[in-house]
VODRENVO-884816 format. One record per residue (C-alpha): residue in three letters; x, y, z. Coordinates in nm, 3 decimals, m for minus. Each point is the difference from the previous one (the first is absolute). Example, Ala and Ser with C-alpha at 12.3 -4.5 7.8 and 13.67 -1.06 7.14 Angstrom:
% residues 2
rest	px	py	pz
ALA	1.230	m0.450	0.780
SER	0.137	0.344	m0.066
***
This chain:
% residues 382
rest	px	py	pz
UNK	8.554	12.809	13.496
UNK	m0.097	0.226	m0.290
UNK	m0.323	0.189	m0.045
UNK	m0.081	0.133	m0.345
UNK	m0.263	0.254	m0.090
UNK	m0.181	m0.033	m0.333
UNK	0.007	0.285	m0.252
UNK	0.171	0.223	0.254
UNK	0.094	0.264	m0.255
UNK	m0.370	0.078	m0.058
UNK	m0.112	m0.039	0.361
UNK	m0.090	0.272	0.249
UNK	0.331	0.084	0.165
UNK	m0.142	0.052	0.347
UNK	m0.183	m0.332	m0.011
UNK	0.310	m0.175	m0.137
UNK	0.226	0.119	0.283
UNK	m0.267	m0.097	0.255
UNK	m0.021	m0.354	m0.140
UNK	0.378	m0.034	m0.016
UNK	0.025	0.114	0.361
UNK	m0.249	m0.266	0.108
UNK	0.196	m0.264	m0.194
UNK	0.323	0.100	0.178
UNK	m0.174	m0.006	0.338
UNK	m0.119	m0.354	m0.076
UNK	0.351	m0.120	m0.082
UNK	0.083	0.094	m0.357
UNK	0.372	0.057	m0.042
UNK	m0.028	0.099	m0.369
UNK	m0.270	0.226	m0.142
UNK	m0.030	m0.002	m0.377
UNK	m0.126	0.298	m0.199
UNK	m0.079	m0.120	m0.354
UNK	m0.079	0.187	m0.317
UNK	m0.220	m0.293	m0.098
UNK	m0.121	0.128	m0.337
UNK	0.305	0.205	m0.098
UNK	m0.188	0.328	0.029
UNK	0.238	0.217	0.203
UNK	0.260	0.247	m0.125
UNK	0.342	0.010	0.170
UNK	m0.050	0.335	0.174
UNK	m0.339	m0.092	0.147
UNK	0.111	m0.349	0.101
UNK	0.298	0.154	0.179
UNK	m0.237	0.236	0.183
UNK	m0.216	m0.297	0.100
UNK	0.295	m0.190	0.147
UNK	0.115	0.311	0.186
UNK	m0.355	0.040	0.138
UNK	m0.004	m0.364	0.111
UNK	0.331	0.044	0.180
UNK	m0.112	0.318	0.172
UNK	m0.357	m0.088	0.095
UNK	m0.020	m0.376	0.061
UNK	m0.007	m0.085	0.373
UNK	0.302	m0.205	0.116
UNK	0.147	0.003	m0.351
UNK	0.351	m0.018	0.153
UNK	m0.082	m0.361	0.099
UNK	m0.054	m0.113	m0.360
UNK	0.171	m0.008	m0.337
UNK	m0.170	0.204	m0.271
UNK	m0.019	m0.203	m0.319
UNK	m0.125	0.099	m0.347
UNK	m0.134	m0.210	m0.285
UNK	m0.051	0.175	m0.334
UNK	m0.155	m0.109	m0.329
UNK	0.104	0.125	m0.342
UNK	m0.333	0.079	m0.170
UNK	0.118	0.354	m0.085
UNK	0.368	m0.089	m0.018
UNK	0.072	0.155	0.339
UNK	0.065	m0.305	0.220
UNK	0.378	0.038	0.032
UNK	m0.021	0.381	0.027
UNK	m0.271	m0.023	0.267
UNK	0.203	m0.254	0.195
UNK	0.311	0.218	m0.007
UNK	m0.202	0.308	0.095
UNK	m0.137	m0.197	0.295
UNK	0.351	m0.088	0.114
UNK	0.095	0.368	m0.011
UNK	m0.309	0.079	0.210
UNK	0.088	m0.253	0.271
UNK	m0.108	m0.346	m0.116
UNK	0.217	m0.275	0.146
UNK	m0.087	m0.283	m0.237
UNK	m0.095	m0.040	m0.365
UNK	m0.198	m0.297	m0.127
UNK	0.100	m0.068	m0.361
UNK	0.049	m0.279	m0.250
UNK	0.269	m0.126	m0.236
UNK	m0.064	0.126	m0.356
UNK	m0.300	0.194	0.133
UNK	m0.227	m0.306	m0.015
UNK	m0.343	0.040	0.154
UNK	m0.370	0.064	m0.043
UNK	m0.108	0.197	m0.311
UNK	0.291	0.227	m0.100
UNK	0.220	m0.151	0.270
UNK	0.162	0.104	0.326
UNK	0.292	0.226	0.069
UNK	0.310	m0.158	m0.157
UNK	0.268	m0.091	0.252
UNK	0.281	0.052	m0.250
UNK	m0.110	0.355	m0.080
UNK	m0.039	0.105	0.364
UNK	0.319	m0.170	0.115
UNK	0.218	0.147	m0.276
UNK	m0.153	0.348	0.034
UNK	0.078	0.002	0.373
UNK	0.345	m0.153	m0.053
UNK	0.100	0.216	m0.298
UNK	m0.120	0.320	0.169
UNK	0.111	m0.099	0.351
UNK	0.129	0.347	0.082
UNK	m0.329	0.157	m0.105
UNK	m0.226	m0.233	0.197
UNK	0.227	m0.071	0.296
UNK	m0.133	m0.352	0.056
UNK	0.150	m0.349	m0.014
UNK	m0.189	m0.280	m0.174
UNK	0.176	m0.304	0.148
UNK	m0.004	m0.194	m0.328
UNK	0.275	m0.159	m0.207
UNK	m0.094	0.170	m0.326
UNK	0.235	m0.231	m0.194
UNK	m0.262	m0.272	0.039
UNK	m0.274	0.205	m0.168
UNK	0.049	m0.113	m0.359
UNK	0.039	m0.370	0.087
UNK	m0.306	0.015	0.224
UNK	m0.196	0.170	m0.278
UNK	0.094	m0.278	m0.241
UNK	m0.106	m0.267	0.251
UNK	m0.340	0.166	0.035
UNK	m0.033	0.024	m0.377
UNK	0.080	m0.369	m0.035
UNK	m0.251	m0.101	0.267
UNK	m0.287	0.221	m0.113
UNK	0.053	0.011	m0.376
UNK	m0.052	0.378	0.002
UNK	0.282	0.195	m0.163
UNK	0.038	0.374	0.064
UNK	0.015	0.223	m0.310
UNK	0.348	0.078	m0.137
UNK	m0.022	0.363	0.123
UNK	m0.084	m0.102	0.359
UNK	0.211	0.202	0.242
UNK	0.300	m0.174	0.158
UNK	m0.069	m0.359	m0.119
UNK	m0.130	0.045	m0.360
UNK	0.213	m0.130	m0.286
UNK	0.065	0.356	m0.116
UNK	0.058	0.153	0.344
UNK	0.377	0.023	m0.062
UNK	m0.002	m0.005	m0.380
UNK	0.127	0.300	m0.197
UNK	m0.092	0.013	m0.366
UNK	0.049	0.358	m0.118
UNK	0.350	0.102	m0.103
UNK	0.032	0.291	0.238
UNK	m0.105	m0.219	0.296
UNK	0.241	m0.277	m0.097
UNK	0.285	0.246	m0.036
UNK	m0.079	0.156	0.338
UNK	m0.021	m0.334	0.180
UNK	0.325	m0.123	m0.153
UNK	0.180	0.312	0.119
UNK	m0.163	0.011	0.343
UNK	m0.284	m0.235	0.099
UNK	m0.139	0.263	0.237
UNK	m0.090	0.215	m0.301
UNK	m0.314	m0.202	m0.067
UNK	0.001	m0.266	0.275
UNK	m0.112	0.123	0.340
UNK	0.055	m0.350	0.137
UNK	0.226	m0.273	m0.129
UNK	m0.138	m0.337	m0.120
UNK	0.211	m0.182	0.260
UNK	m0.188	0.180	0.278
UNK	m0.309	m0.206	m0.081
UNK	0.191	m0.317	m0.092
UNK	0.027	0.037	m0.379
UNK	0.336	m0.099	m0.150
UNK	0.135	0.246	m0.256
UNK	0.168	m0.270	m0.208
UNK	m0.287	m0.200	m0.142
UNK	0.202	m0.194	m0.265
UNK	0.123	m0.307	0.181
UNK	0.021	m0.355	m0.126
UNK	m0.014	m0.215	m0.313
UNK	m0.006	m0.364	m0.113
UNK	0.364	m0.056	0.096
UNK	m0.039	0.132	0.355
UNK	0.055	m0.255	0.274
UNK	m0.179	m0.084	0.321
UNK	0.239	0.208	0.215
UNK	m0.067	0.316	m0.204
UNK	m0.372	m0.071	0.017
UNK	0.010	m0.038	0.380
UNK	0.202	0.319	0.037
UNK	m0.254	0.188	m0.208
UNK	m0.286	m0.131	0.213
UNK	0.176	0.122	0.313
UNK	0.074	0.341	m0.151
UNK	m0.371	0.032	m0.080
UNK	m0.078	m0.066	0.367
UNK	m0.125	m0.358	m0.025
UNK	0.098	m0.257	0.262
UNK	m0.113	m0.331	m0.146
UNK	0.045	m0.356	0.126
UNK	0.250	m0.213	m0.197
UNK	m0.263	m0.245	m0.126
UNK	m0.206	0.292	m0.136
UNK	0.309	0.150	m0.164
UNK	0.051	m0.330	m0.183
UNK	m0.349	0.024	m0.145
UNK	0.037	0.369	m0.085
UNK	0.335	m0.061	m0.169
UNK	m0.155	m0.267	m0.224
UNK	m0.273	0.246	m0.101
UNK	0.261	0.274	m0.047
UNK	0.200	m0.218	m0.240
UNK	m0.317	m0.083	m0.193
UNK	m0.073	0.372	m0.030
UNK	0.360	0.081	m0.094
UNK	m0.021	m0.250	m0.286
UNK	m0.291	0.204	m0.142
UNK	0.134	0.349	0.074
UNK	0.333	0.155	m0.089
UNK	0.015	0.195	0.326
UNK	m0.180	m0.057	0.331
UNK	m0.079	0.321	0.188
UNK	m0.058	0.062	0.369
UNK	m0.372	0.034	m0.068
UNK	0.005	m0.345	m0.162
UNK	0.162	m0.147	0.311
UNK	m0.248	0.181	0.225
UNK	m0.281	m0.151	m0.206
UNK	0.149	m0.350	0.033
UNK	0.022	0.040	0.377
UNK	m0.359	0.126	0.013
UNK	m0.116	m0.304	m0.198
UNK	0.146	m0.273	0.221
UNK	m0.235	m0.297	m0.042
UNK	m0.173	m0.116	0.318
UNK	m0.012	m0.378	0.011
UNK	m0.345	m0.014	0.158
UNK	m0.142	0.192	m0.297
UNK	0.154	m0.212	m0.275
UNK	m0.292	m0.236	m0.068
UNK	0.048	0.059	m0.373
UNK	0.306	0.106	m0.194
UNK	0.000	0.132	m0.356
UNK	0.211	m0.244	m0.201
UNK	m0.065	0.138	m0.347
UNK	m0.226	0.209	m0.218
UNK	m0.063	0.070	m0.366
UNK	m0.198	0.289	m0.146
UNK	m0.118	0.081	m0.352
UNK	m0.148	0.346	m0.044
UNK	m0.056	0.255	m0.273
UNK	m0.240	0.256	m0.138
UNK	m0.208	m0.265	m0.178
UNK	m0.214	m0.226	0.220
UNK	0.022	m0.091	0.366
UNK	0.322	m0.068	0.185
UNK	0.085	m0.362	0.088
UNK	0.207	m0.116	0.296
UNK	0.109	m0.328	0.152
UNK	0.156	m0.051	0.342
UNK	0.165	m0.283	0.190
UNK	m0.023	0.005	0.378
UNK	0.192	m0.228	0.234
UNK	m0.168	m0.087	0.329
UNK	0.175	0.022	0.337
UNK	0.107	m0.365	0.006
UNK	0.197	0.062	m0.318
UNK	m0.120	m0.328	m0.149
UNK	m0.318	0.105	m0.178
UNK	m0.049	0.273	m0.256
UNK	m0.308	0.148	m0.162
UNK	m0.022	0.141	m0.351
UNK	m0.290	0.208	m0.125
UNK	m0.070	0.242	m0.282
UNK	m0.250	0.283	m0.038
UNK	m0.086	0.300	m0.213
UNK	m0.051	0.358	0.114
UNK	m0.049	0.359	m0.103
UNK	0.377	0.053	0.017
UNK	0.315	m0.192	0.096
UNK	m0.028	0.069	0.372
UNK	m0.371	m0.089	0.008
UNK	0.073	m0.324	m0.189
UNK	0.277	m0.088	0.245
UNK	m0.220	0.060	0.304
UNK	m0.282	m0.203	m0.156
UNK	0.241	m0.287	m0.066
UNK	0.119	0.011	0.361
UNK	m0.363	m0.002	0.121
UNK	m0.061	m0.311	m0.210
UNK	0.316	m0.166	0.135
UNK	m0.087	0.052	0.367
UNK	m0.367	m0.078	m0.053
UNK	m0.156	0.319	0.128
UNK	m0.023	0.367	m0.093
UNK	0.064	0.296	0.225
UNK	m0.118	0.357	m0.041
UNK	0.285	0.216	m0.131
UNK	m0.033	0.331	0.187
UNK	0.302	0.179	m0.144
UNK	0.315	m0.059	m0.200
UNK	0.311	0.211	m0.044
UNK	0.319	m0.038	m0.200
UNK	0.311	0.216	0.018
UNK	0.368	m0.010	m0.082
UNK	0.235	m0.024	0.300
UNK	0.280	0.178	m0.187
UNK	0.045	0.158	m0.343
UNK	0.109	m0.162	m0.325
UNK	m0.145	m0.253	m0.241
UNK	0.115	m0.289	0.221
UNK	m0.153	0.153	0.313
UNK	m0.138	m0.229	0.265
UNK	m0.381	0.007	m0.010
UNK	m0.192	0.006	0.328
UNK	m0.364	m0.107	m0.012
UNK	m0.255	0.027	0.281
UNK	m0.339	m0.171	0.004
UNK	m0.275	0.050	0.255
UNK	m0.252	m0.286	0.015
UNK	m0.310	m0.032	0.214
UNK	m0.146	m0.312	0.160
UNK	m0.263	m0.020	0.275
UNK	0.012	0.381	0.043
UNK	0.377	m0.008	0.062
UNK	0.259	0.151	m0.231
UNK	0.336	m0.167	m0.057
UNK	0.299	0.169	m0.162
UNK	0.231	m0.194	m0.228
UNK	0.320	0.124	m0.156
UNK	0.228	m0.133	m0.271
UNK	0.336	0.092	m0.151
UNK	0.148	m0.078	m0.338
UNK	0.160	0.168	m0.299
UNK	m0.296	m0.156	m0.187
UNK	m0.298	0.213	0.108
UNK	m0.249	m0.278	m0.085
UNK	0.192	m0.244	0.218
UNK	0.007	0.264	0.279
UNK	m0.377	0.039	m0.034
UNK	m0.063	m0.374	0.016
UNK	0.230	m0.032	0.304
UNK	m0.187	0.281	0.176
UNK	m0.336	m0.169	m0.060
UNK	0.129	m0.339	0.119
UNK	0.156	0.167	0.305
UNK	m0.336	0.156	0.090
UNK	m0.172	m0.340	m0.039
UNK	0.260	m0.161	0.227
UNK	m0.062	0.260	0.268
UNK	m0.373	m0.054	m0.025
UNK	0.043	m0.378	0.031
UNK	0.227	0.041	0.302
UNK	m0.252	0.225	0.173
UNK	m0.335	m0.150	m0.104
UNK	0.055	m0.340	m0.155
UNK	m0.139	m0.117	m0.331
UNK	m0.347	0.134	m0.090
UNK	m0.275	m0.256	0.057
UNK	m0.182	0.095	m0.319
UNK	0.223	0.028	m0.302
UNK	m0.094	0.179	m0.315
UNK	0.192	0.145	m0.289
UNK	m0.102	0.343	m0.130
UNK	0.197	0.218	m0.234
UNK	0.042	0.361	0.100
UNK	0.099	0.311	m0.193
UNK	0.347	0.150	0.006
***
């Protein structure tokens, strides 16, 4: 059983240790000391943990846990300082997700303790090679992508652009890499497959990326891989990771995007038409709409096709890899009945990716809530 104080870092230390002692006496086996608002500095948070260990009655009967927020960018540093001061457990999150500025990032704490093992003298008990894949899973599920310069798991974490850095890494990777990409599960060779690659090579690449996938799912992924390979000259590891992260879930596929057409320019509104196929595969719906831009027109056309409009809370578009034929990854957040649903879409056509993301979000809403009783169509800005 865990007992957690609130705003421990700004509490009276004597009162805090008294309360923690009572919690232990009443059966708590874990006592959590949080920096709830991210106010503490590493040296003072370490002193607090040391004080808790020294002055809390029966503290030897409990695990000391810490839970730090990143409002001042100190969450990982505070967590590590707490470990050095005697904390037994760190509460953290993948990609640093959490309230406000987020929680302490698991990947930063784990790799700091693992990379500087001799300095800290502690064992983390984690398979760090699963960090990158886990981070990608969380990104796919939440729709939130860390910035490229995010430590450990950011797209640029192991990238070297300047000439002197590239030269140093080529001669000896330790020159500018204090940890190797493989230690967190990133493959160095990102150039993998093309349109002539077969199923066996595709399966081997999935396994090398750490994915154990059922044969029937591999069949579906391979079909989508071949479709992508027909559009792209080269398929990268990141493209394959994106395909895996976008496995369709049958229960969500009430509508499928069967086609779209967009006309847009600097003169006048954008116009879009869409064709959706319903789950039974026998009926299709075609609708057209105008909008402030091509994406807005597409979303309006989809609203008209399904017969109701949702509130678009947010929308993001990014390239999965580099190059003019890069795979586009769109994410759409829609709100219905005070719930937010995240949809994601992939395509080398960014408008198609956007439409797929919006349809995906609608499918998730329908699976969770059913069709809205009152239907209305309202155009929104984009």
